N, C-alpha and C positions, 0 to 999 in steps of 0.2 A: 847472754844474748848478744847479738851484734847490733851496735849502734851506728846507723847509717850517717847520722849527723857528724859524729866525732870520729868515725872510722875506727872504732875500737870494739872490743868485746867486754861485756860485763858479766861476771859470774856471780849469780845471786844464790845464796844458800837459803833454804826454806826449812823451817822447823817441822817437827813431826806433825804438829796440828794442821799444817797447811799442805801436807803432802798430796792431798787430793786435787790440788790446783794444777799439778804438773800433768800434762797430757802427753800421749804418745806423739802427738804432732810436734811438740817442742823437742822431744828427744830425737826425733827424726831430723828435725831442722838443724839441731846442734851437730849431729853426726855429719850432715851434708856440709855445713859450714866449716867444720873442722877439716874435712877432707879437702874442701876448696882452698882453704888458707894454710894447709899443712900444719895443723895444730893437733895436739894430743891432749885428751882429757885424762887427768890422773886423779885417783882417789887418795886423799890425805888421811882418811880415817878419822877426821875430826868433825864434830857437829857444831856449826855456828849458826847464830840467829840470822845475820845478814853479812854478806861479804862481797867484794868485787876485786877484779884483777885488771892490771894494765900491762901493756907490752913492756918488755925489759928495756927497750931502747928509749922509751919515753920518760926520761929522767925529770924533765920539767913538770910534767903532769903528776908524776909520783910525788915530787916535793910539795906541789900545791895541795894535793889531796892529803898528804901526811900532816901539813900544817893545819888544814881544816879539821882533821881528825882530832888534833890536840886542842884546838880552840873551841870547837862546838861540842856541846854535851852529847853523850852517846844516845840519849833518848831522842833528841832532835834529828841526829843523823839517821838513826834507825827508822824514824817516822818518814823522813824525806826519801830514803832509799826504798822503803816499802811502797810509798805512793808512786814513785817513779817506775819502780820495777813492775808493779801490777798494771800500771797504765800502759806500759810498753808491751806487757805480756798479753794484753787482750788481742785476740785474733778476729779480724773481720772476715765476713763471708767472701769478700773479694780476694783477700789474702789466702784463704783456705782453697778457693778455686784455683788461684794462680799456682800455689805450691803442689796441688794435687790434680792438675789439669788432665793428665793422662788418665787417671782413674775415673775422674768425673766424666770425661768424654766416653770412656769405655762403658761405664754404667749407664750413661744416657743413651748410648747406641744400643745397648742390650734392651733397655726399657722401651726405646722407640721401636726396635725390631719386634718385640713381643706385642706392643700395641698395634703395630702395622699388621702383623700376622692375624691378630684377633679381629681387626677391622676387615681384612680381606676374607677371613673365614665367615664373618657375619654377613658381608656383602654377598659372598657366594651362596650362603644358606638362604639369604633373602631372595636372590635370583632364582634359586631352585624352587623355593616356595611359590614365587610368582609364576614361574614356568609351569609348575604343577597345577596351580589354580587356573592358569590360562588353558592348559590341556583339558582339565576337568570341565571348564566352562564351555570350551569348544565342543566337547563330546556330550555335554549335558543338554545342549539345545540343538535342535535340528538345523542344519545349514540352510535348507531351503525355506524353512518356516521358523525363523529365530525366536518368535514369540512363544513357541511351544517346546516341550521337552522331546528328546529323542526317545525311541522305543524303549531301550534298556532303562534309562533314567526314569521314564514315566512309570514303569512297573515298580522300580525301587521306591519311588515316592508314594505311590498309591498303597503299596504293601506297608510302608512305614506309617502312613496315615491311619490305616486300618488297625495296626497294632497299638497305636497311641489312642485311637478313638473307636473302639470296636462297636460301641452302641450308637454312634452317630448315624442317622439315616442318610445314606449316600446312594445315588443312582449311577449306573454305568450306561453311557450313551456312545454309540458308534455312528459316525457320519461317513458316508461314502459318496463320492461324485460318480454318478452313473455314466458309463461309457467314456471314461476320462481319456482312454487311449485314442478314441476318435477325435476328441477335442485337440489333443496334441498333434494328431496327424493332419487335421484340417487347418489349424491355426499356428502350429509350431510349438516347440517346447518352451520357448521364452514366454509365450502367452500362457501356456499351461502352468508354468512356475508362478506367473503373476496371479493366476486364479488361486493357486494354493496359498500364496502369501495373503491375499485378500481374505480368504476364508479363515486362515489362521489368525489374522488380526481381529476378525469379528469374534472368533472363539475366545481369544484372549480377553477381549472386552467383556464377554459374557462371564468368563471365569472370575474376573475381578469383582463382579457383582454377586457371585454365588460362592466365593471362597473355594473354588474348585481347582482341579489339576487337569491340564490338557497336554496331549501328546500327538505328534505327527508320526504315525506308526509306519506307514509306507506311502508310496506315491499318492493315491487318492483316498487314503484311509486315515481318519482322525478319531482319537479316543478322548472322551470327556468324563471325568469323575467329579461329580458335583453334588451339592445338597439336594435332598429329595424334592422333586417337582410334582405339581398337580396337572399342569397343562403342557404336555410334550409337543403338541401340534404348534403352539405359539413359539416354542424354541426353534422348531424346524422352519416355520414361516420366517422367523427373523433372519436366519442364515440364507434361506432361499431368496428372500427379497433383497438382501444385501448384494448378492451376486447378480440378480436381475437388474438392479439399479446401476451397477458398475459395468455390466456387459449386456446391454439390452438387445444387441444383435446376435447374441450367441445363446443357444438353448443349453443351459447348464442345469441339470437336475440333481438334487441331493436325495439320497436314500438314508433313512435314519432308523436304527434299531435301538431299543431301550430295554434294559433289565432293571426294573425298580428294586429299591432296597429290600433286602430280605435278611433278617437277623441270622447271624452265623455264617453267612456266605462270603467267602474270600473275594477280593476284587478280581482276581484272574478268572475265577469261576463265573463271576457276574459278566465280565466282558466276553467270555466264551458264549454265554447265552445271548448277550446283546448282539454279537456278530451273527449268531444263528437267526435272530429276528430280522436283522438287516438283510441277510442273504435271502430271506423269504419275500422281500419287497421286490417286485418287478416293475419295469417301466410302464407296462400297460395297466397297472393297478390304478384305481381312483385315488388312493392315498399312497404316499411314499414313506409312511411311518408304520412301524410294527413294534408293538410292545409285547415282550415275552410274558406269557400267562400260561394257564393250565392247558388251554387248547394248543398253544405253541409247543408246550412240553410233549403233549401227546403226538403232535405232528412230527416232532423231532424224533421220538421213539419209533414211529412208523417209518420215517425216512431211514433211520439207522438199520431197521429190520430189512427194508427193501435193498439197501446197499449190500448188506451182508448176504442176502439171498440171491442176488442177481446172477452170479456165476452158476449157481446150482440150477436156477430157473432156465438158463439157456441149455444146459446139458440135459435136463429132465423133460424138456418140452412144455414147460409151464407157459412160456410166451407163445401166443398164437396170433397169426396174421389173418385178418378178415378182409374181404374184398367187397367194398360198397359199389354196386353197379351204377353206371351213368348211362342214361338213355337219351337218344335223339328223339325229342317229342314232335319234331316237324313231320316225321313220317307217320303213317297210319297203317298198322298199329305202331307205337313207339318201338324203336330198335336199339338194342344194346350197342353202345359205341365204345365204352371204355370202363375202367374201374379204378378205385382208389384203395390203396393198401392201408389198413388201420391195424395197429397192434394192440393186443389186450394181454393182461397178465392174469392167468387163471391160477391164483395162489391156493395151495392146499388148505390153508386155515383161514385166510382172509377173503377167499372167494374171488370173483372177477374184479380186477382193479383196472380203472380207466387210465389212459395215458396222462391225464392231468395230474395224477398223483406221483408219477415217476419221471416224466420227460424232463422237466426243469431240474429235478434232483440229479439226474444223470448228466445233464449239461454242466451243472456246477461241479460235479465230482470228476468230470473228464471221461465218463464211460459212455457218453451218448453215441460216439462213433461205432462202438461195438454193437449197440442196439440197432442203429440205423443200417449198418452193414448186414445184420441178420435179416432185417425187413427187406432190404434190396434183394438179397439172395433168394428169400422166399417168394418174392414177387416174380423174379426171373424164372424160378423153378415152376411156378404156377402157370406163367405165360407159355412155357414150353410144353407143359402137360396139356393145357387146353389146345394148343396147336396140334399136338400129336393125336389127341382124342377126338377133336371136332374139326380139325383142318382149318381153324380160324385163329388169327393172331389178334388178341385183344390188348390194346395199350393199357398199361397200369401206371397210375401216378403214385409216386412215393414222396414222403416228406424228407426234406433235407435240412438238418439243423444249421443254424448260423455258425456253430462251432465247426461243422464239417467244411465250411467254405475256406477256412484257413489251413486245411490239410493240404500239404504240397502235392501229394500223389493222388489226389481225389480223381482226376480224369483216368489215370491208369487203373484205379480200383473199379470204377464203373465199367470201363472197357473189359476188364477181366471178368466181371460178373456177366456181362452181355455175351461174351464169348462162351 
């Protein structure tokens, strides 16, 4: 080894028992120092316990060591050299880093790069998870009514709830703001959105009390899936009174349809029936609540039968127009002044059906214009027939559905019939 203090090399021979103390580090260092000082390592082929060498030019040192070697017992010299050699041979961590700095830096750089890549990957994965959760959260709740689920997520959660608790009694409730488009038209969409949020907030409060699920399905349509109730009118009054308290100067009316719990009935089937019950509630009814029951089921079947038979009824002449006369009672005797056209359905199996059974049905299904146009044409035909037969033109009043008012070409349709 190289002695920095005395600027010389010490060659120490180690017995077979201590060979494990020699490390690759020392061999590498000896090779580097030999190359640095232009030395050559030669093998003598002899095995010695301990030995050392000095430079050839250092005669004085050689003489001193030689005298010491003769004066001091071999055991003491061996002990001293062993202690000195092993003390010097100890390698500190700092020395190891200094002698292998390039390798240490390279390994550290590789480890740091791997750690950095793992951290970046973890950060990127975390960001993707957060973005995914944010997207799901934004899609999960309705943007206009953030307290309630959107349409698709509402059905997902109600279906999942039913699968996990198929025997738990749950009711399907549908709330609908009557003539909401008129509220928007008169007060503006911002006001309409405020009404929706207010109703949604009250529904959310109700759901927190009943452990239910609520959704804003579309503009003025709310669905509620909650534990079975006994007093549905109290629920409707709660929502109605809330809106009246917030907006006392605006007439806001809520219609409510309910499908009570029925064992084995899926949530979507329940909401279909609740919607049917809600659609049967009209503004001129005394109550704005309709509960789906056996009478409602029979009415639903009748409505479906009438809808399916309507086209055939027009072609086969089952729809008949009757003319109710109007008299001027100021003359003596009273004189016929006009008439009113009234439609009846002479069904082959159900008999004579009054318009109360199908007018509202056709308004909801969008077929009322077809029926009204049929009545207008029959009235015009009858006026012409009376004129040609009796030489008298009798005015005839006809009904005009509120749905017809929104038909863009209504004036041209009436002019065509008159012509």
